[in-house]
N, C-alpha and C positions, 0 to 999 in steps of 0.2 A: 196237525189239527188246532184249529182255531179255538181258544177260549172265548166263550161268550159272556158279557156282561149281562146277567140276566136280574140286575138290582129293580127295573122296570116291573118285572112280574110281582116281586114282592111288595114294591109299592102301590101298584095297581093292579090288583088281581082280576079285574075284568076288561082289562085294555087287551081288545083283541088283535090288534096290528102286530102287538109283540111276538104273541103266540105263532100267528101266521108265518113272521118272519124267521122265528127261531125254529118252525118246524121244517120249512123249505131250507134252511141253510142246513139243518141236522140230514134231511134227505139227500141233498146234494154232496155232503160231505161223507153220507153212509153212515149215518149214526142214527140207525132205525130205532134203536130203543128210546132215545131221546126225542127222536121226531113222533113216537107214540105218545109218548108222555103229554109233550104240547099239543098234540092234534087232540087227544082223550078231554083235555081240559079246553081245548077250543070248542069242543061238540058241546061241553057243559054249558058254556056260557054264549055260544052264537048259534042258535037254532036256525038263521037264517040260510048258514052256509054248510047245513049239515051234508048235503050230498058231495060236495068237494072235499069237506073233511074226509067223508068217508071214504072216498076214492083215495086219499093219500095214506090213511090209515092202512086200507086194504094193499096198497101197493107196499108200505112199509113191513107189514106181516109177511107179504110174498117172499121180499128178500131177505127176512129172517127165517124163511122155511116155515112159517106157522101156517099151512095152508087154509084149516080150519077157520081160524080168524080172518085170513084174506079174503074167503069167501064170503063171511058173513059182512064184511064191511063193502066188498065188491057189489054184492046184490043189492044194496041199499042205494046203488048210483044209478038205476035203469032209466030216470027221467031227467038227467041231469047233463050239464055240459061235458062230464067225461065219461059218459054213458058207454061208448063205442070202445073207448080205451080201457075200461072195466070188464068189457066181454072179452077183449083181447088177453087180458091177464087172466081171466077165468077160463078161456080156451089153454094159456099155457099150464095152470093148476091143474085142471081136468086131465090133460096129457101127462103130466109128471105121475099123477096118481092112479093112473091107468084107467081113468073114468072116460071110455072113449065114447060113449054114447051121450054123455053131458057135453064133452069136447064138440061134437058132430051138430048138437042142438044149437050152441053158441055160434058156430060156423055156418048154420042156417039162419039165425037171427040176423048175423051180418049181411049174408046174402039176401035176405027177404028185405032189409032195409037199405040195401044197395050201398052200403058202407064199408065194403071190400076195398084195400089199397094193396099197392104191389107186396108189402110184409106179410099180410094175410095170405096170400098166394104161395110166397116162399114157405110159411109155416104149415100151410096145407099140403104141399107139395113134400116137405121133407116129413111129415108124420105119416103121410098115407103110401108114399113111395119110398123115398130114399132110406129111411131108417129101417124098413124090413129089408130092403137090398142089402143095405150095409151089413146088416147082422147074417142074411142067409143067402146072399147073391140071388140069383135068377128064381131059386127055389124058396126064398124067404115067404114069410107068413105076410101075406097081400090080404088077408081076410077083411081087416077094417076097410080097406080101399074097395073091396068087393061088396061088403055090406052097405057102404055108403050109394055105391052107385045103383044098388038095386032098390034102397030106399027111397030114391029121390023119385 
C-alpha cells in the first residue's frame, strides 16, 4: 500500500485536482473508505463534476457492500458520461438484493437505449438461466426468465 503525501489538501483545501487524483488512486488500490472521503469533499467544492463524482462514490459504496448509498449515488448519474456503467452497477445491486423487477427494468433501459454489450448479455444469461439451473438442474426455478419473456 502506498502512503500518499496529502499536504496539498491541507494547504489548498479547494484544489480540485488533488482530490480527483487521491480518490482515483484510492479506488485503484481498493481503499474505498479513503476514496469516499475524497469524493465527498470533491462533491462539495466542484459542482461541475457532480455526476462523475457521484458515479465513483456509488462504485466505492458498491464495493464496500453499502448498496443503499451506492444506489443513491448511482441514480444521480443518469445523464452523464458514466450513465450506462451506472446502470450496470444498479443491475448488479438489484440482483444481489433480490430486486429482480428493478433489475429487469435496468436491463430494459439498456435495451431501449441500444447500449447493451457482451458483458450485459453474459450477466443476463447468467442471472436468468445459469443460476437457476446451477441451483436446481433442469427443474430449477426459471420463473424470472418466464416472467421476463411474458412481459416483453
